Residue frames as qw, qx, qy, qz and C-alpha x, y, z in Angstrom:
[[0.835, -0.320, 0.361, -0.265, 17.96, 10.63, 10.43],
 [0.319, 0.565, -0.753, -0.108, 20.64, 7.93, 10.14],
 [0.686, -0.159, 0.628, -0.332, 18.87, 4.94, 11.69],
 [0.068, -0.207, 0.895, 0.389, 19.51, 1.77, 9.67],
 [0.252, 0.450, 0.852, -0.090, 15.87, 0.77, 9.82],
 [0.247, 0.772, 0.164, -0.562, 14.87, 4.20, 8.62],
 [0.092, 0.546, -0.609, -0.568, 17.24, 3.89, 5.67],
 [0.113, 0.061, 0.972, 0.195, 15.94, 0.39, 4.89],
 [0.262, 0.612, 0.643, -0.378, 12.39, 1.72, 5.25],
 [0.271, 0.721, -0.124, -0.626, 12.94, 4.48, 2.73],
 [0.032, 0.324, -0.832, -0.449, 14.51, 1.97, 0.33],
 [0.153, 0.285, 0.946, -0.036, 11.56, -0.40, 0.76],
 [0.261, 0.677, 0.416, -0.548, 8.99, 2.39, 0.59],
 [0.228, 0.622, -0.379, -0.646, 10.43, 3.62, -2.70],
 [0.000, 0.148, -0.935, -0.321, 10.56, 0.10, -4.12],
 [0.145, 0.436, 0.877, -0.141, 6.89, -0.54, -3.25],
 [0.172, 0.788, 0.429, -0.406, 5.31, 2.90, -3.74],
 [0.562, 0.609, 0.251, 0.501, 7.62, 4.42, -6.33],
 [0.445, -0.085, -0.129, 0.882, 9.91, 7.37, -6.20],
 [0.088, -0.439, -0.263, -0.855, 7.31, 9.89, -7.35],
 [0.583, -0.647, -0.429, -0.239, 4.88, 8.99, -4.54],
 [0.689, -0.448, -0.280, 0.496, 7.60, 9.10, -1.85],
 [0.358, 0.133, 0.043, 0.923, 9.09, 12.31, -3.23],
 [0.267, -0.581, -0.324, -0.697, 5.62, 13.96, -3.04],
 [0.700, -0.614, -0.365, 0.019, 5.11, 12.70, 0.53],
 [0.649, -0.236, -0.168, 0.704, 8.55, 13.92, 1.56],
 [0.154, 0.325, 0.144, 0.922, 8.00, 17.37, -0.01],
 [0.427, -0.621, -0.328, -0.570, 4.72, 17.65, 1.93],
 [0.684, -0.349, -0.524, 0.368, 6.29, 16.70, 5.25],
 [0.097, -0.813, 0.085, -0.568, 6.29, 19.40, 8.00],
 [0.059, 0.387, -0.711, 0.584, 7.63, 19.74, 11.52],
 [0.679, -0.166, 0.273, -0.661, 4.21, 18.66, 12.77],
 [0.964, 0.083, 0.042, -0.249, 4.15, 15.28, 11.02],
 [0.344, 0.648, -0.674, 0.088, 7.91, 14.60, 10.90],
 [0.338, -0.320, 0.824, -0.323, 7.79, 12.24, 13.94],
 [0.806, 0.232, 0.402, -0.368, 4.88, 10.32, 12.38],
 [0.699, 0.632, -0.297, -0.151, 6.64, 10.02, 9.03],
 [0.085, 0.574, -0.791, 0.193, 9.70, 8.66, 10.84],
 [0.582, -0.121, 0.693, -0.409, 7.56, 6.19, 12.78],
 [0.859, 0.356, 0.237, -0.282, 5.88, 4.72, 9.73],
 [0.529, 0.698, -0.480, -0.051, 9.12, 4.64, 7.77],
 [0.045, -0.465, 0.844, -0.265, 10.88, 2.69, 10.46],
 [0.535, -0.012, 0.729, -0.428, 7.94, 0.50, 11.62],
 [0.781, 0.458, 0.264, -0.331, 5.84, -0.14, 8.51],
 [0.675, 0.697, -0.236, -0.051, 8.46, 0.13, 5.78],
 [0.161, 0.680, -0.686, 0.203, 11.70, -0.68, 7.66],
 [0.356, -0.235, 0.841, -0.331, 10.38, -3.54, 9.66],
 [0.698, 0.273, 0.573, -0.331, 7.13, -5.08, 8.42],
 [0.713, 0.668, 0.002, -0.214, 7.46, -4.44, 4.66],
 [0.208, 0.742, -0.637, -0.024, 11.20, -5.05, 4.72],
 [0.625, -0.262, 0.716, -0.169, 10.82, -8.50, 6.15],
 [0.395, 0.331, -0.716, -0.470, 11.35, -11.39, 3.77],
 [0.369, 0.005, 0.863, -0.345, 9.17, -13.80, 5.79],
 [0.561, 0.553, 0.612, -0.069, 6.48, -13.48, 3.07],
 [0.442, 0.243, 0.427, 0.751, 6.66, -12.07, -0.41],
 [0.072, 0.208, 0.038, -0.975, 5.76, -8.50, -1.35],
 [0.376, -0.182, -0.638, -0.647, 2.93, -9.95, -3.43],
 [0.468, -0.449, -0.755, 0.090, 1.46, -11.68, -0.40],
 [0.248, -0.357, -0.397, 0.809, 2.08, -8.60, 1.80],
 [0.143, -0.004, -0.293, -0.945, 0.32, -6.46, -0.79],
 [0.460, -0.335, -0.710, -0.415, -2.73, -8.71, -0.77],
 [0.447, -0.446, -0.654, 0.417, -2.82, -8.76, 3.03],
 [0.145, -0.220, -0.164, 0.951, -2.50, -5.03, 3.19],
 [0.303, -0.130, -0.412, -0.850, -5.31, -4.38, 0.75],
 [0.517, -0.409, -0.735, -0.161, -7.58, -6.88, 2.55],
 [0.408, -0.414, -0.544, 0.606, -6.85, -5.33, 5.91],
 [0.005, 0.093, -0.026, -0.995, -7.42, -1.78, 4.62],
 [0.421, -0.250, -0.561, -0.667, -10.76, -2.84, 3.14],
 [0.542, -0.394, -0.738, 0.077, -11.83, -4.88, 6.17],
 [0.338, -0.431, -0.434, 0.715, -11.07, -2.00, 8.60],
 [0.183, 0.887, 0.424, -0.003, -12.70, 0.62, 6.30],
 [0.314, -0.675, 0.209, 0.634, -9.45, 2.52, 5.62],
 [0.670, 0.590, 0.432, 0.127, -10.43, 3.18, 2.06],
 [0.132, 0.961, -0.167, -0.174, -8.25, 6.25, 1.56],
 [0.335, -0.610, 0.679, 0.236, -5.16, 4.08, 1.41],
 [0.793, 0.210, 0.571, 0.034, -6.46, 1.55, -1.09],
 [0.599, 0.801, -0.008, -0.010, -5.71, 3.49, -4.31],
 [0.038, -0.813, 0.581, -0.003, -2.06, 3.95, -3.19],
 [0.543, -0.288, 0.788, -0.021, -1.74, 0.19, -2.46],
 [0.788, 0.491, 0.365, -0.068, -3.48, -0.71, -5.74],
 [0.407, 0.868, -0.285, -0.018, -0.89, 1.42, -7.60],
 [0.289, -0.659, 0.693, -0.040, 1.82, -0.39, -5.65],
 [0.869, 0.063, 0.484, -0.081, 0.72, -3.77, -7.03],
 [0.652, 0.741, -0.161, -0.002, 2.56, -2.79, -10.20],
 [0.213, 0.690, -0.637, 0.270, 5.75, -3.22, -8.19],
 [0.524, -0.367, 0.672, -0.374, 4.74, -5.90, -5.68],
 [0.142, 0.151, -0.933, -0.294, 3.60, -8.47, -8.21],
 [0.342, 0.337, 0.762, -0.435, 0.03, -8.79, -6.92],
 [0.033, 0.207, 0.703, 0.679, -2.21, -9.25, -9.94],
 [0.464, -0.179, -0.093, -0.862, -5.76, -7.97, -10.37],
 [0.767, -0.199, -0.560, -0.244, -6.95, -11.53, -9.71],
 [0.486, -0.061, -0.652, 0.578, -4.91, -11.65, -6.48],
 [0.107, -0.084, 0.243, -0.960, -6.54, -8.39, -5.35],
 [0.640, -0.177, -0.297, -0.686, -9.99, -9.66, -6.19],
 [0.699, -0.162, -0.688, 0.104, -9.31, -12.88, -4.18],
 [0.272, -0.023, -0.543, 0.794, -8.30, -10.72, -1.22],
 [0.350, -0.072, 0.054, -0.932, -11.45, -8.59, -1.50],
 [0.698, -0.199, -0.575, -0.379, -13.59, -11.76, -1.72],
 [0.535, -0.174, -0.698, 0.444, -12.16, -12.76, 1.64],
 [0.050, 0.000, 0.300, -0.953, -13.09, -9.32, 2.95],
 [0.541, -0.186, -0.346, -0.744, -16.64, -9.85, 1.70],
 [0.737, -0.245, -0.623, -0.092, -17.02, -13.14, 3.58],
 [0.611, -0.267, -0.543, 0.510, -15.13, -12.27, 6.79],
 [0.200, -0.236, -0.238, 0.920, -15.63, -8.49, 7.15],
 [0.323, 0.640, 0.457, -0.527, -18.70, -7.62, 5.09],
 [0.537, 0.500, 0.568, 0.372, -19.91, -7.22, 1.55],
 [0.109, 0.981, 0.158, -0.004, -20.28, -3.41, 1.68],
 [0.374, -0.773, 0.378, 0.344, -16.60, -3.01, 2.57],
 [0.574, -0.040, 0.679, 0.455, -15.47, -5.35, -0.19],
 [0.413, 0.729, 0.513, 0.187, -17.82, -3.70, -2.67],
 [0.016, -0.990, 0.048, 0.135, -16.38, -0.26, -1.93],
 [0.487, -0.550, 0.555, 0.389, -12.80, -1.57, -2.10],
 [0.593, 0.275, 0.669, 0.352, -13.57, -3.18, -5.49],
 [0.268, 0.917, 0.290, 0.056, -14.99, 0.11, -6.76],
 [0.195, -0.906, 0.293, 0.237, -11.83, 1.91, -5.73],
 [0.595, -0.251, 0.664, 0.377, -9.66, -0.79, -7.27],
 [0.549, 0.556, 0.564, 0.267, -11.48, -0.58, -10.59],
 [0.118, 0.989, 0.078, -0.034, -11.14, 3.18, -10.63],
 [0.356, -0.769, 0.452, 0.279, -7.44, 3.06, -9.80],
 [0.643, 0.001, 0.671, 0.368, -6.66, 0.32, -12.31],
 [0.456, 0.772, 0.406, 0.177, -8.45, 2.40, -15.00],
 [0.059, -0.977, 0.162, 0.128, -6.33, 5.43, -14.09],
 [0.557, -0.482, 0.595, 0.321, -3.18, 3.30, -14.21],
 [0.621, 0.319, 0.639, 0.324, -4.11, 1.92, -17.65],
 [0.291, 0.928, 0.222, 0.072, -4.96, 5.42, -18.99],
 [0.253, -0.883, 0.332, 0.216, -1.57, 6.72, -17.75],
 [0.645, -0.212, 0.635, 0.369, 0.22, 3.96, -19.65],
 [0.583, 0.605, 0.487, 0.240, -1.22, 5.08, -23.00]]
């Protein structure tokens, strides 16, 4: 694919998620999910995440809060790992999850915090 937004999306995706994550996702791609992968690369990564209207730190916090608030917990560890590249601190993430607790429910925030703690612990262990 040679779409400029796709190329920008891959660049942004790699900058936020890291080469290793994107390489694994690309290696697992099949004919079945190829159109979906192109859609998210162009739309999410090439348009929304590529925008400079807000910082990657802010976008990271928003994304984590929205994932938690909507119960899309499977994506939270990936986006916690991305905070190492977006600049969102642990404190930023906890502030986002506190908003989730107030506006979307304590159980959702509680589960998101559990996942964040596990993921941060894995990240710290990998650094040693």
